[in-house]
C-alpha positions in Angstrom: 42.5 -19.7 46.4 45.8 -17.7 45.8 49.4 -17.6 46.7 50.2 -14.7 48.5 54.3 -14.2 48.8 55.6 -14.3 52.3 56.6 -10.7 51.4 53.2 -9.8 51.2 52.6 -11.7 54.3 55.3 -9.9 56.1 54.2 -6.4 55.1 50.9 -7.4 56.5 52.1 -8.7 59.6 54.1 -5.3 59.9 50.9 -3.6 60.4 49.9 -5.7 63.4 51.2 -5.4 67.1 55.1 -6.7 67.3 53.7 -9.5 69.9 51.5 -10.9 67.4 53.7 -10.5 64.6 56.5 -12.8 66.5 54.6 -15.8 66.0 53.3 -15.2 62.6 57.0 -14.2 61.4 58.8 -17.2 63.1 57.3 -20.1 61.1 55.0 -18.2 59.3 52.6 -20.9 60.0 49.9 -19.4 61.9 48.4 -17.1 59.4 47.4 -18.4 55.8 48.7 -21.9 57.3 46.6 -23.7 54.0 47.5 -21.6 51.2 51.3 -22.1 52.1 50.7 -26.0 52.2 49.4 -25.3 48.8 52.2 -23.1 47.8 54.6 -26.2 48.7 52.7 -28.5 46.6 53.3 -26.0 43.3 56.9 -25.1 44.3 60.0 -27.0 45.0 62.0 -26.4 48.3 65.6 -26.2 48.4 68.0 -26.4 51.6 71.0 -24.6 51.8 73.4 -24.5 54.9 75.2 -21.5 56.7 78.6 -22.6 58.2 81.5 -21.3 58.8 82.9 -24.7 60.7 85.2 -25.5 57.9 86.5 -22.1 58.1 85.5 -19.0 56.0 85.7 -17.8 52.3 87.6 -14.5 51.1 87.6 -11.4 52.7 85.2 -8.6 51.7 86.8 -5.3 50.3 83.3 -3.4 49.8 80.9 -2.0 47.3 81.7 1.1 45.6 81.1 3.2 42.9 82.9 5.5 40.0 83.0 9.3 39.2 84.7 9.6 36.2 85.7 8.1 33.2 84.5 10.7 32.7 82.8 14.0 33.7 80.4 11.9 35.4 80.0 14.4 38.4 79.8 17.4 36.2 76.3 18.8 37.0 76.7 17.8 40.9 78.9 20.6 41.9 76.7 23.4 41.3 73.4 22.2 42.6 72.1 24.3 45.5 71.8 23.3 49.3 70.2 21.3 50.7 69.8 19.4 47.8 73.5 18.8 46.9 74.0 17.6 50.9 71.2 15.2 50.4 72.5 13.9 47.3 75.8 13.1 49.1 74.1 11.7 51.9 72.1 9.3 49.7 75.2 8.2 48.0 77.8 7.9 51.3 76.0 8.3 54.6 76.5 5.4 56.4 73.1 3.8 57.2 71.1 5.9 55.0 71.1 5.1 51.7 73.9 3.4 49.1 76.7 3.8 52.1 79.3 3.1 50.0 82.0 1.5 50.7 84.5 2.9 48.1 85.0 5.9 46.1 87.0 5.5 42.6 87.8 8.8 40.9 89.4 9.7 37.8 92.5 11.5 37.6 92.0 13.9 35.3 93.9 14.2 32.2 92.6 16.8 30.0 91.1 14.7 27.5 87.7 12.8 26.4 86.7 10.3 28.8 83.3 9.3 28.0 81.0 11.9 29.0 83.5 15.2 28.9 87.0 16.0 30.2 88.4 16.1 33.6 91.1 18.6 33.8 94.4 17.5 35.0 97.0 19.1 38.0 99.6 19.5 35.5 98.4 21.0 32.3 102.1 21.8 31.4 105.2 20.3 32.3 106.0 23.2 35.2 102.3 23.5 36.1 101.0 21.9 39.2 97.3 23.3 40.7 95.0 20.7 43.3 92.3 22.9 43.2 91.0 22.0 39.3 87.5 19.9 38.7 85.6 18.3 41.4 86.9 15.1 42.5 88.7 16.2 45.6 86.0 18.1 46.4 84.0 15.0 46.1 86.4 12.8 47.8 86.6 14.9 50.9 82.5 15.3 51.2 82.8 11.2 51.0 85.2 11.4 53.5 83.1 13.9 55.9 80.1 11.2 55.9 81.9 8.1 56.0 85.8 8.5 57.4 86.7 4.9 56.6 85.5 4.8 52.8 88.2 3.4 50.5 90.0 5.9 48.1 90.8 4.7 44.3 92.3 6.9 41.7 92.6 5.9 38.3 93.8 7.6 34.9 92.2 7.5 31.5 93.8 9.9 29.7 97.0 11.9 30.4 98.6 15.8 29.6 99.9 15.6 26.3 103.5 16.9 27.2 104.3 13.4 28.9 103.6 12.2 25.6 106.7 14.2 23.9 105.0 13.9 20.9 103.7 10.5 21.1 100.3 9.7 21.8 101.5 7.2 24.7 101.9 7.5 28.6 105.0 5.0 28.6 107.2 6.9 26.3 109.2 8.0 29.9 108.2 5.8 32.8 110.1 7.8 35.2 107.8 10.9 34.3 104.2 9.1 34.1 105.1 7.6 37.8 105.9 11.2 38.8 102.8 12.7 37.2 100.7 10.1 39.0 102.9 10.2 42.6 102.4 14.2 43.0 98.6 13.3 42.2 98.8 11.0 45.5 101.0 13.6 47.1 98.9 16.2 46.1 96.0 14.5 47.5 97.2 14.5 51.0 99.1 17.6 51.4 96.3 19.8 49.9 93.1 18.4 50.9 94.6 15.8 53.7 93.0 12.5 51.2 95.0 9.5 51.7 94.9 7.7 48.3 94.1 3.8 49.4 94.4 2.5 45.6 96.2 3.0 42.4 95.4 2.1 39.0 97.7 1.9 35.3 95.4 2.9 32.6 91.9 2.4 32.5 90.8 0.0 29.6 94.4 0.6 27.9 97.5 -1.2 27.8 99.8 -1.7 31.0 104.1 -1.9 30.8 105.1 -4.0 33.1 108.0 -2.1 33.6 106.2 1.1 34.6 104.0 -1.0 36.8 107.5 -1.7 38.9 108.5 2.0 38.5 105.5 3.4 40.0 105.8 1.0 43.0 109.6 2.0 43.6 108.3 5.7 43.2 105.4 5.5 45.4 108.0 3.3 48.1 110.7 6.2 47.8 107.9 8.7 48.7 107.2 7.1 52.0 103.6 5.8 50.2 104.2 2.3 50.9 100.4 1.9 52.2 99.0 3.0 48.6 98.5 -0.2 46.6 98.5 -1.1 43.3 95.5 -2.4 41.0 95.9 -3.4 37.7 95.1 -3.3 34.7 91.5 -2.3 34.9 90.9 -3.7 31.4 90.4 -7.4 31.0 91.7 -10.6 33.3 94.4 -11.2 30.3 97.0 -10.7 30.1 97.9 -8.9 33.1 97.4 -12.2 35.2 99.3 -14.2 33.2 102.1 -11.9 33.1 102.0 -11.9 36.9 102.6 -15.4 36.8 105.3 -15.4 34.8 107.0 -12.1 36.7 107.5 -12.6 40.1 108.6 -9.4 40.7 105.4 -8.4 39.1 103.4 -10.7 40.7 104.7 -8.6 44.3 104.2 -5.1 43.2 100.0 -6.0 42.1 97.9 -6.0 45.2 94.4 -6.6 43.7 93.6 -7.7 39.8 90.9 -5.4 38.7 88.8 -6.5 35.5 85.9 -4.9 33.6 82.3 -6.3 33.1 83.3 -9.4 33.5 80.0 -10.7 33.8 80.5 -12.5 37.0 83.4 -15.0 35.4 87.1 -15.0 36.0 89.4 -17.2 34.7 92.1 -19.8 35.8 95.4 -17.4 36.0 93.8 -14.9 38.1 92.6 -17.2 40.7 96.3 -18.9 40.7 97.9 -15.6 41.3 96.0 -16.0 44.6 95.7 -12.2 44.6 92.5 -10.0 45.5 90.0 -10.3 43.0 87.8 -7.1 41.8 85.1 -6.1 39.4 87.0 -2.9 39.3 84.4 -1.4 36.8 80.7 -2.9 36.2 76.9 -1.6 36.0 77.0 1.0 33.2 73.4 0.2 32.7 70.3 2.8 32.8 69.4 3.1 36.4 65.5 2.0 36.4 64.6 -1.2 37.5 66.7 -3.6 35.0 69.8 -1.4 36.0 68.7 -2.2 39.5 68.2 -6.0 38.5 71.7 -5.9 37.0 73.4 -4.4 40.2 71.4 -6.8 42.5 72.3 -9.7 40.6 76.0 -9.0 39.9 76.4 -7.6 43.5 76.2 -11.9 44.7 77.2 -13.5 41.6 80.6 -11.6 41.1 81.9 -13.7 44.2 80.0 -17.1 43.9 80.9 -17.4 40.6 84.2 -15.5 39.8 85.4 -14.6 43.3 85.7 -11.3 43.3 85.3 -9.5 46.7 84.7 -6.1 45.4 82.4 -4.6 42.4 81.9 -1.0 41.5 79.7 0.9 39.3 79.8 3.2 36.6 78.8 5.3 37.5 78.2 7.3 41.1 76.0 9.4 39.9 74.2 10.5 36.6 75.4 14.2 36.5 76.0 15.0 33.5 73.5 15.8 30.3 71.2 13.0 29.7 71.7 13.2 25.8 75.6 12.6 26.0 76.8 8.5 26.1 75.2 6.2 28.6 72.5 8.9 29.9 71.2 7.8 33.4 73.9 4.9 33.9 75.0 6.2 37.5 73.3 4.9 40.8 71.0 7.5 40.9 70.2 11.0 38.7 71.4 14.3 39.6 71.7 15.9 36.5 69.3 19.5 36.9 71.3 21.7 39.3 69.2 24.8 37.8 65.9 23.2 39.3 67.3 20.9 42.3 65.7 18.0 41.0 67.3 14.8 41.5 66.0 11.0 41.7 66.7 8.5 44.5 66.9 5.5 41.8 66.2 1.6 42.5 70.2 1.0 42.4 70.6 3.0 45.6 68.5 0.7 47.5 70.0 -2.7 46.0 73.1 -1.3 47.1 72.0 -0.6 50.4 71.1 -4.5 50.7 75.0 -5.4 51.0 76.3 -2.0 51.8 74.4 -1.2 54.9 74.8 -4.7 56.7 78.7 -5.4 55.6 82.2 -3.4 55.6 85.5 -4.2 54.1 86.9 -6.6 56.7 84.1 -8.7 57.0 84.7 -12.3 55.4 82.1 -14.1 53.1 80.9 -17.3 54.0 82.3 -20.7 52.0 78.6 -21.6 51.9 77.5 -19.5 49.2 75.9 -20.2 46.0 72.8 -20.5 43.4 69.2 -21.6 44.5 67.9 -24.6 42.7 65.2 -22.3 41.1 67.3 -19.6 39.7 68.7 -16.6 41.8 71.4 -16.7 44.6 72.9 -16.6 48.3 75.6 -15.3 49.5 76.5 -14.5 53.6 78.9 -12.7 55.1 79.9 -12.3 58.9 82.8 -9.8 60.9 83.9 -12.8 62.8 82.5 -11.5 66.0 78.7 -13.2 65.8 77.3 -11.0 63.3 75.6 -12.5 59.9 74.2 -11.1 57.0 72.5 -13.0 54.3 71.5 -11.8 50.6 69.4 -14.0 48.8 68.6 -12.6 44.9 66.0 -14.1 42.3 66.7 -11.2 39.5 64.8 -12.8 36.5 66.8 -12.7 33.2 64.5 -10.1 31.5 65.1 -7.8 34.3 68.5 -8.2 35.1 70.3 -7.9 31.8 73.5 -5.6 32.4 74.8 -3.3 29.5 77.6 -5.5 29.0 78.8 -8.7 28.8 75.8 -10.6 26.6 74.3 -12.6 29.4 73.2 -16.3 28.8 69.7 -17.6 29.5 68.6 -18.3 32.6 65.3 -19.2 34.4 64.0 -18.0 37.9 60.7 -19.2 39.3 58.8 -18.9 42.2 60.4 -21.4 44.8 61.1 -21.9 48.8 64.5 -21.6 50.5 65.4 -23.4 53.9 68.2 -21.6 55.2 70.1 -24.2 57.7 72.6 -22.0 60.2 75.7 -24.0 61.6 78.7 -23.7 63.4 78.8 -20.7 65.3 75.7 -19.0 63.6 73.3 -21.9 65.2 72.3 -19.8 67.8 71.3 -16.6 66.7 67.7 -15.7 68.4 66.4 -13.1 65.7 67.4 -12.0 62.1 66.5 -8.4 60.8 64.6 -8.6 57.0 65.0 -6.4 54.4 62.8 -6.7 51.2 62.9 -5.4 47.8 60.8 -6.5 44.9 61.4 -4.6 41.5 58.8 -3.9 38.7 55.7 -2.5 39.0 53.7 -0.5 41.6 51.9 -2.0 43.9 53.7 -4.8 44.3 56.9 -2.7 44.1 59.0 -2.1 47.1 62.3 -0.5 47.8 64.4 -1.4 50.8 61.8 -2.2 53.1 62.2 -3.5 56.3 59.5 -6.1 57.0 59.5 -7.7 61.2 62.0 -9.9 62.0 62.5 -13.6 62.1 62.8 -15.2 65.3 64.6 -18.5 65.2 64.4 -19.8 68.7 62.1 -22.4 68.1 63.0 -23.5 64.7 66.6 -24.9 65.4 68.3 -21.6 63.4 66.3 -22.7 60.2 64.0 -20.4 58.6 61.9 -20.9 55.1 61.8 -17.8 52.4 58.9 -17.9 49.6 60.8 -16.2 47.0 59.2 -14.7 43.6 61.2 -13.5 40.8 62.8 -10.2 41.2 63.5 -10.0 44.8 66.2 -9.1 47.4 66.0 -10.2 50.8 68.8 -9.5 53.3 68.6 -11.1 56.7 70.8 -9.7 59.3 72.2 -9.4 63.1 72.7 -5.9 62.8 69.8 -3.6 63.7 71.5 -0.3 62.6 69.9 -0.5 58.7 67.9 2.4 57.9 66.1 4.3 54.8 67.2 7.6 55.0 64.6 10.1 53.4 64.7 13.9 53.0 61.5 15.9 51.7 60.9 16.0 48.2 63.1 17.7 45.8 62.0 20.2 43.7 60.4 19.4 40.6 62.3 18.7 37.1 62.1 22.0 35.0 63.9 22.5 31.6 67.3 24.5 31.5 66.3 28.2 31.9 65.4 29.9 28.3 67.4 32.6 29.0 70.7 32.1 30.4 73.9 34.4 31.0 77.1 34.0 32.6 79.6 37.0 32.5 82.5 35.1 34.8 82.8 37.7 37.0 84.1 35.8 39.9 87.1 36.5 41.9 87.6 33.3 44.0 86.2 30.4 42.1 84.9 27.5 44.9 85.3 25.3 41.2 87.4 25.7 38.1 85.0 25.5 35.8 81.8 27.8 35.1 78.4 26.1 36.1 76.6 24.1 33.4 79.9 24.2 30.8 80.5 20.4 29.8 83.7 20.5 28.2 83.6 17.6 25.3 87.1 18.5 24.2 89.8 20.9 25.4 89.6 22.4 29.3 87.5 25.1 30.0 88.2 27.4 33.2 87.9 30.6 34.8 90.1 33.1 34.1 91.9 36.4 35.5 93.1 38.7 33.0 95.6 40.5 35.1 96.2 43.5 32.2 92.5 43.9 31.4 91.4 46.4 34.2 88.2 46.8 32.2 85.0 44.5 30.9 87.1 41.8 30.2 89.2 41.0 34.1 86.9 37.9 34.5 86.8 35.5 31.6 86.5 31.7 30.6 89.8 30.6 28.8 90.6 27.7 27.1 93.5 26.5 28.8 95.0 23.7 26.8 97.5 24.3 24.1 98.5 20.7 23.0 96.8 17.6 22.4 96.2 15.0 25.6 97.0 11.8 25.3 93.9 10.7 24.4 91.6 7.8 25.7 89.0 7.9 23.6 88.6 10.2 19.9 89.0 13.6 21.0 88.0 16.3 18.5 90.9 18.5 17.1 88.5 21.5 18.2 87.8 22.2 21.8 84.3 22.6 22.4 82.3 23.0 25.7 78.5 22.4 25.0 75.7 23.8 27.5 71.9 24.3 27.5 69.2 21.9 26.4 69.3 19.7 23.9 65.7 20.0 22.7 66.4 23.9 22.1 66.0 24.3 18.5 65.3 28.2 18.0 67.7 30.4 19.9 70.1 33.4 20.0 73.5 32.8 21.3 75.6 35.7 22.0 79.4 36.1 23.4 82.8 38.0 23.4 85.2 36.0 21.9 88.8 36.9 22.2 91.6 34.4 20.1 95.2 34.5 21.4 97.1 32.8 18.2 98.1 35.3 16.1 97.6 34.4 12.0 96.4 30.7 13.1 94.4 30.9 15.7 90.3 30.7 15.7 87.2 30.5 17.9 83.2 29.4 17.5 80.0 29.9 18.9 77.5 27.0 17.7 74.0 26.0 17.8 71.7 22.4 18.0 74.7 20.4 18.3 73.8 17.5 18.6 76.4 14.8 19.9 79.2 14.7 22.8 81.0 12.6 24.6 83.0 10.0 23.0 80.8 10.6 19.9 82.4 14.4 20.0 84.3 14.3 16.6 81.3 13.1 14.6 78.9 16.2 16.1 77.0 18.3 13.8 75.2 21.4 14.4 75.5 25.3 13.6 79.3 26.4 13.9 80.1 30.2 13.5 83.7 31.0 13.0 86.1 33.6 13.0 89.6 33.2 12.5 92.8 35.6 13.7 93.5 35.5 9.7 91.0 38.2 9.0 88.1 35.6 8.1 84.9 33.4 8.9 82.9 30.7 8.6 79.4 28.8 8.6 79.8 25.3 8.9 77.2 22.4 9.8 79.6 20.2 11.7 82.3 21.0 14.4 85.1 19.2 12.0 84.1 21.8 9.3 83.8 19.7 6.5 80.2 21.1 5.7 80.7 24.6 5.0 77.7 26.8 4.4 79.8 29.9 4.0 82.9 31.5 4.1 84.0 35.0 3.6 86.4 38.0 4.9 86.0 39.4 8.4 87.4 42.3 10.3 89.4 40.3 12.7 93.1 39.9 14.1 94.0 38.2 17.5 94.6 39.8 20.8 91.3 41.6 20.4 87.8 41.2 22.0 84.9 40.7 19.4 80.9 40.1 20.2 79.4 37.1 18.2 75.8 36.8 17.6 74.2 33.8 16.3 70.6 33.8 15.4 68.8 30.0 14.6 65.2 30.5 13.6 63.6 27.3 12.0 65.6 26.5 9.0 67.3 29.7 8.8 70.4 31.3 10.5 72.1 34.5 11.1 75.1 35.8 12.2 76.9 38.9 13.5 79.9 40.2 14.2 80.1 43.3 17.2 76.4 44.0 16.4 76.4 43.7 12.8 75.4 41.4 10.2 78.2 39.4 8.7 76.1 36.7 7.2 72.5 35.5 6.8 69.6 33.5 5.5 71.8 30.5 5.3 69.2 27.7 5.5 70.0 24.8 7.3 68.0 21.3 7.8 69.7 19.3 10.1 70.0 18.8 13.4 66.8 20.2 14.5 68.1 20.8 17.8 70.6 20.2 20.2 73.3 22.3 22.8 74.6 25.8 22.8 78.4 25.5 22.5 81.9 27.8 22.6 85.1 26.9 21.2 88.5 27.0 19.6 89.7 26.1 16.2 92.8 23.8 17.5 94.2 23.2 21.0 95.1 27.0 21.5 94.6 29.5 24.2 91.1 31.7 23.8 88.9 33.5 26.0 85.1 33.7 26.2 83.0 36.6 28.3 79.4 37.4 28.8 77.9 34.4 27.3 74.0 34.6 26.7 71.5 32.5 25.1 68.1 33.2 24.5 65.8 29.9 23.2 62.4 29.0 22.5 62.4 25.6 22.2 
């Protein structure tokens, strides 16, 4: 005789008529009583009281995700409809998918911030533009679906002019605070978006005086409602600094730590401030990533008193071979096909997000299960109760960081006793997830409800490993769905873009993923001819960096598996004497690793020379020589890669050929400049045969 899991029995019962199912679910006794007895002998039972008689725990602030840090939503914006809206529904629509309570976005600073650069609203000191990038668009889409969503802004990098020659944002505290406040004011003025929280500098140093200046400037602008979260790094030294400085303690509303491993520190608790895991997860979104997410959503509160957990990242909408590929709650990295995948972390999120809201309270009675796993319970104070139970095993719930100490989870029975104001609850809805291999795998499946009238507010769950149960008084849960999206397809092997767009909705051309520098649509007022509309690299100085930006600007595009290809592009150097531009193929690295990118790079310079290099930095020189090139003039570059052979043309005439290249064997196509300089690109075309 086998011990069927309770979930299997409940799924069976779901298929029967409701009347029959009621009694079966009530005590789960009528059906399969003998196996239950046998199982009860094999597995110990723990008893857990859920009670509000002694008051409640901390206020719940919501579950969310990060777009940015950096360019993680890059490919989402050029998805065709209806697929783009479907993806947004899975993320933000209440009672549908992940139903997120919080959206945190990068305040673009022009620097490389993990998977690309995001443009600043102020590239230069006297420049303000609140229509660059895609984060404002994304916040508006989120608000459309959930008007109550909490919005957070946080800078990773900053435009270079703020540093006055130093790679440091705290050279002029007033100026940096002004820059951040303009972003908040612009969000409201141009997009009617109210930013709820603002951060300091992602995972980098904080300056105590800067935090105070920022608070004063916010208040001066009538932005008292905007709260400050600090320091988006470790619990220390921010917590100790707050305890030693009463003014600092007063101006910080939330202590946000990254990847806390479900633990906090004594100083953080002593501040009596809200504690958040303001960036977490960052794990490939298969079942192990889902297990990680399910475990920390419960245990960040149980172990670390954290009342909000925010995932990096929202949606994996960046080329998969960039760093941390597929570390989003879902995957949408193929705008050319419309294909996307609603991954398991979406449904793990739903177990909490669909049955709680910011402003609910945790019960004091939360904790660990005797045989591994954990349970939390939350209430709205109006009689509603939501209980979330997880039994994620060590093997199937490792997050990318920090190291997870070993623990064991085994088969068990857990009896929950509802006391206090919950003792009269007649019925609980049941939602169930089992991670693992089909056919046992279920994602966010509604089971028959539990009837508690006959059992005195008590019920027993049979738990196996890698399961999630939500038991709730709310009846609004829903597993949203759309017809299957289109099948996955490779990036088109013939791709061209002439950038001829009068009023672009987004500032960046589709599919180009800037890795250093910022490439934007540009209108050449003085060129009425073929090059009126171009793509222009717009940074003229190095940003205050967050990562190791290259010393050259570069934007990649296409299929990482491309090997044999011809890239053709019109180029225009704007800087006399010193300027230079390139086109490239087989570019093998991006994101935070961009400095060390290899590939085949074909450069021309305003001083009348050309180069062919095997790397972006220009250390590996295959060829160099004279070329009839000057600034302020359009040229057509062609790069052909075939097996180990390469050749290049200038204005259709061969400039170099038969250069042997052994490494890398494949990679993206790219365009870029020699330094942080203005340059333009037009009529980009690539023809590839893998």
